[in-house]
C-alpha positions, 0 to 999 in steps of 0.5 A, a space after each residue: 369243263 366237261 364231266 364224264 361218268 364212267 360206269 363199270 370201269 375200275 382203275 388198275 389199282 382196284 382190280 384183282 391182283 392174285 387172279 382168284 375167282 369167287 369159286 375159290 372160296 367154296 361159297 354156296 351155289 345160290 350165293 355164287 349165282 347172286 354174286 354173278 347176277 349182281 355183276 361181280 366178275 372177280 374179287 377185288 384186292 380187298 376181297 381177296 385178302 379179307 373174304 378167306 379170313 372172315 370165312 374161317 371166323 376171324 375178325 377183319 379190319 379193312 381200309 380201301 379206296 372208294 369203289 373197291 367193293 368193301 361192302 360186298 367184302 363184309 356181306 359175302 362171308 356174312 351171307 355164307 354163314 347165314 346160309 350154313 346156319 339156315 341149313 343146320 336148322 333145317 336138319 334139326 
């Protein structure tokens, strides 16, 4: 049996479903640049459902398959909030 490693390919059920872009979440420019530099093109389904909810301050509980970028689902809103807090302290 031959083992094939497929990198960068996602099955149809873990690709974006709503057609959202990361820009739709009004993230800070530096964060958006980092997201694209890491190779993210569009939010996955779990990101589409969770990021907007987290950005308004609500808690989220997400369950999704491996490879659906769940870690980024939690990190992106957290980093966005940290950037805003850092900007607030610069003003003070």
